[in-house]
C-alpha positions in Angstrom: 13.8 -19.4 8.9 12.7 -18.7 12.5 13.3 -15.2 13.7 14.4 -14.1 17.1 11.7 -11.9 18.6 12.1 -8.3 17.7 13.1 -5.9 20.5 12.3 -2.4 19.0 10.1 -0.8 16.4 11.8 2.1 14.6 9.9 4.7 12.6 10.8 7.8 10.7 8.9 11.1 11.1 6.8 10.3 8.0 5.9 6.8 9.2 5.3 7.6 12.9 1.5 6.8 13.0 2.0 3.3 11.4 5.1 2.6 13.4 3.4 3.6 16.6 0.4 1.4 15.9 2.6 -1.6 15.1 4.7 -1.0 18.3 1.5 -1.0 20.4 0.2 -4.1 18.7 3.5 -5.9 19.3 4.0 -4.7 22.8 7.4 -3.2 21.9 9.0 0.2 22.5 9.0 2.7 19.7 12.0 4.8 18.6 11.9 7.5 16.0 14.9 8.1 13.8 15.6 11.9 13.6 16.0 13.1 10.1 17.5 16.3 8.6 17.8 17.2 5.0 20.5 19.8 4.1 19.9 22.5 1.5 22.1 20.6 -1.0 19.7 17.6 -0.7 21.9 15.4 1.5 20.2 13.6 4.5 21.4 13.1 8.1 19.8 10.2 10.0 20.2 9.9 13.8 19.1 7.1 16.1 20.3 6.4 19.6 20.7 2.9 20.9 21.8 -0.5 19.6 18.8 -2.8 19.2 19.5 -6.4 18.5 16.5 -7.3 16.3 14.8 -4.1 15.1 11.7 -3.7 13.0 12.0 -0.7 10.7 8.7 0.8 9.5 8.7 3.0 6.5 6.4 3.3 3.5 8.5 3.7 0.4 6.3 6.0 -1.6 8.2 8.9 -3.1 11.1 6.6 -2.6 14.4 8.0 -3.7 15.4 10.0 -0.6 13.7 7.4 1.7 15.8 4.6 0.2 19.1 6.3 0.9 18.0 7.2 4.4 16.9 3.6 5.0 20.3 2.4 3.8 22.1 4.7 6.2 20.0 3.5 9.1 20.2 -0.2 8.3 24.0 0.0 7.8 24.4 1.9 11.2 22.3 -0.8 12.9 24.6 -3.5 11.6 27.7 -1.6 12.8 26.1 -1.5 16.2 25.6 -5.3 16.3 22.1 -5.8 15.1 21.3 -9.3 14.1 18.1 -9.9 12.1 16.6 -6.6 10.7 13.0 -6.6 9.5 11.7 -3.9 7.1 8.0 -3.3 7.1 7.4 -1.3 4.0 3.6 -1.2 3.6 4.1 0.5 0.2 7.1 -1.0 -1.7 8.4 1.1 -4.6 9.8 0.0 -8.0 8.0 -3.3 -8.2 6.1 -2.7 -11.4 9.1 -2.5 -13.7 9.8 -6.2 -13.8 11.0 -6.5 -17.4 12.6 -4.5 -20.1 9.5 -3.1 -22.0 11.7 -1.0 -24.3 15.3 -1.6 -25.2 17.7 -0.1 -22.6 15.2 0.3 -19.8 16.6 -0.6 -16.3 14.6 -3.4 -14.6 14.1 -1.6 -11.3 12.5 -4.6 -9.6 15.7 -6.6 -9.9 17.8 -3.7 -8.7 15.5 -3.1 -5.7 15.6 -6.8 -4.8 19.4 -6.8 -4.7 19.5 -3.5 -2.8 17.1 -4.3 0.0 18.3 -7.9 0.3 21.7 -6.5 1.2 20.2 -4.3 3.9 17.7 -6.3 5.8 16.8 -10.0 6.5 13.0 -9.9 6.2 10.7 -7.7 4.1 7.0 -7.3 4.8 4.8 -5.3 2.4 1.1 -4.9 1.5 -0.3 -5.1 -2.0 2.9 -4.7 -4.0 2.7 -4.3 -7.8 3.7 -7.8 -8.8 2.3 -8.0 -12.3 4.3 -11.0 -13.6 6.1 -12.0 -10.4 4.1 -14.6 -8.6 6.1 -14.7 -5.3 7.8 -11.8 -3.6 10.5 -14.2 -2.5 11.7 -14.2 -6.1 12.4 -10.5 -5.8 14.4 -11.0 -2.6 16.4 -14.2 -3.0 17.7 -15.6 0.3 15.5 -13.3 2.4 12.1 -13.9 4.1 9.5 -11.9 2.2 5.8 -11.5 2.8 3.4 -9.8 0.4 0.1 -9.3 2.3 -3.3 -8.2 1.1 -5.5 -5.7 2.8 -8.6 -7.1 1.1 -10.1 -8.7 4.2 -9.7 -5.4 6.1 -11.4 -3.3 3.4 -14.1 -6.0 3.1 -14.8 -5.9 6.8 -15.0 -2.1 6.7 -17.5 -2.3 3.7 -19.5 -5.0 5.4 -19.9 -2.9 8.6 -20.8 0.3 6.6 -23.3 -1.6 4.4 -25.0 -3.1 7.5 -25.1 0.3 9.1 -26.4 2.3 6.1 -28.5 -0.4 4.4 -29.4 -0.5 0.7 -27.7 -2.3 -2.2 -23.9 -2.2 -2.2 -21.6 -3.2 -5.1 -17.8 -3.5 -5.1 -16.3 -2.2 -8.4 -12.8 -2.4 -9.6 -11.6 0.0 -12.4 -9.7 -2.6 -14.5 -8.7 -6.2 -14.9 -5.6 -5.8 -12.7 -7.9 -5.0 -9.8 -9.9 -8.2 -10.2 -8.2 -10.3 -7.5 -8.5 -7.5 -5.0 -12.1 -6.8 -5.9 -13.0 -10.5 -5.6 -11.4 -10.7 -2.1 -13.0 -7.5 -0.8 -16.4 -8.5 -2.1 -16.1 -12.0 -0.6 -15.1 -10.6 2.8 -17.9 -8.1 2.7 -20.6 -10.5 1.4 -21.2 -8.2 -1.6 -21.3 -8.5 -5.4 -18.1 -7.6 -7.1 -17.7 -6.3 -10.6 -14.5 -5.5 -12.6 -14.5 -2.8 -15.3 -12.3 -2.5 -18.3 -9.7 0.2 -18.6 -8.0 1.5 -21.7 -4.8 3.3 -20.8 -3.2 5.8 -23.2 -0.9 7.5 -20.7 -0.2 7.8 -17.0 -3.1 10.2 -16.6 -5.2 9.3 -19.7 -7.6 6.4 -19.2 -11.1 5.3 -20.1 -13.1 3.0 -17.9 -16.2 1.0 -19.1 -18.4 -1.3 -17.0 -18.9 -5.0 -17.9 -21.8 -5.7 -20.2 -25.0 -6.3 -18.4 -23.9 -4.7 -15.1 -26.9 -3.3 -13.2 -25.8 -0.9 -10.5 -28.9 1.4 -10.7 -29.5 3.1 -7.3 -26.7 1.1 -5.6 -23.9 2.4 -3.4 -20.8 1.6 -5.4 -17.5 1.1 -3.6 -14.7 1.7 -6.1 -11.7 -0.4 -5.0 -8.0 -0.4 -6.1 -4.6 -1.1 -4.5 -3.3 2.5 -5.0 -4.8 5.9 -5.7 -2.1 8.3 -6.9 -3.4 10.8 -9.4 -7.0 9.8 -8.9 -7.5 9.6 -12.7 -8.6 6.0 -12.8 -11.0 6.4 -9.9 -12.5 9.5 -11.6 -13.1 7.6 -14.9 -14.6 4.7 -13.0 -16.8 7.1 -11.1 -18.0 8.7 -14.3 -18.8 5.2 -15.8 -20.7 4.2 -12.6 -22.6 7.5 -12.6 -23.6 7.1 -16.2 -24.9 3.6 -15.3 -27.1 5.0 -12.6 -25.1 4.5 -9.4 -26.9 6.0 -6.4 -23.7 6.9 -4.4 -20.0 6.5 -4.9 -17.4 5.7 -2.3 -13.7 4.7 -2.9 -11.3 2.5 -1.0 -7.6 1.9 -1.6 -4.8 0.1 0.3 -2.5 3.0 -0.4 -3.5 6.6 -0.8 -0.8 8.7 -2.5 -2.9 11.5 -4.0 -2.8 15.2 -3.1 -5.6 17.7 -2.3 -6.0 18.7 -5.9 -6.7 15.0 -6.8 -9.1 14.9 -3.8 -11.0 17.9 -5.1 -11.2 16.2 -8.6 -12.6 13.0 -7.1 -15.2 14.9 -5.1 -16.2 16.8 -8.2 -16.6 13.4 -10.0 -19.1 12.4 -7.4 -17.0 10.3 -5.0 -18.5 11.1 -1.6 -15.7 9.6 0.5 -12.3 7.9 0.0 -10.9 5.7 2.7 -7.5 4.0 2.8 -5.3 1.8 5.0 -2.7 3.6 7.2 0.5 2.1 5.7 1.1 5.5 4.0 0.1 8.4 6.2 -2.7 10.3 4.6 -5.9 12.2 5.6 -8.0 9.4 4.2 -6.6 6.7 6.5 -9.4 4.8 8.2 -8.2 1.2 8.3 -5.2 0.2 10.5 -2.8 -2.4 9.2 -1.1 -3.4 12.5 -3.2 -6.6 13.1 -2.5 -7.7 9.5 1.2 -7.2 9.9 1.4 -9.1 13.2 0.9 -12.5 11.5 3.8 -12.0 9.2 6.0 -10.8 12.1 5.3 -13.9 14.2 3.0 -12.2 16.7 
């Protein structure tokens, strides 16, 4: 459905850089919701004003407190007369649990779909974990939903770096699930893309092997995935690439969730640099998402 033009971008303290970038790109004012968390774990959210068609920007990594605070804000905006509310959640939590893998498990994707559909009118996200769901609109019935890909942006970054530095470059994904992202990044960069195989035995226990016949000797290998959290998958991919003769290792992800300990481990595995998009604020941020988001927001 057509949306009335937004009149305000709202960010939280943890999402201020992404919210500010989007506000500048849209030519809209930015307002930051004040947030206080009490010693008992409760949250207090404060936002002055009564926008008619706000855009809320907040990545939903480490989501539990953030979801409650988002609920408080969206409900208060409705009470103040807001019409269409847009949520820009570059990282969207609880999408991977889309079925009951073991008896009794709660299917969090369905719960999240009902929850957010009751709060906002439009959801925009980037690279969500939709393993068996082919359309984000199926998660949010009755709501406008956009699942965007950052592959062209990562590809453009890789193309510029390869042209500046020279030499052979190869884009490598750590597993089959990364295949579509790797293909899109490689196509945008004009580079060769390869997809490794990953055997997972636990959240932090994986083994990565390169495809048969892959020749990466002496090349700069750009490891690409949608999310880097513990860094374990990238580390195993780095070890496999090093064993196959890679000349230099870089890594790129749409979302960087890892801590300094994981950063140290990736450096120790030979990854010279990690870059990410700025949907989740992180020291590795190098690629802004604002221009990508504009299209989904009608700008």
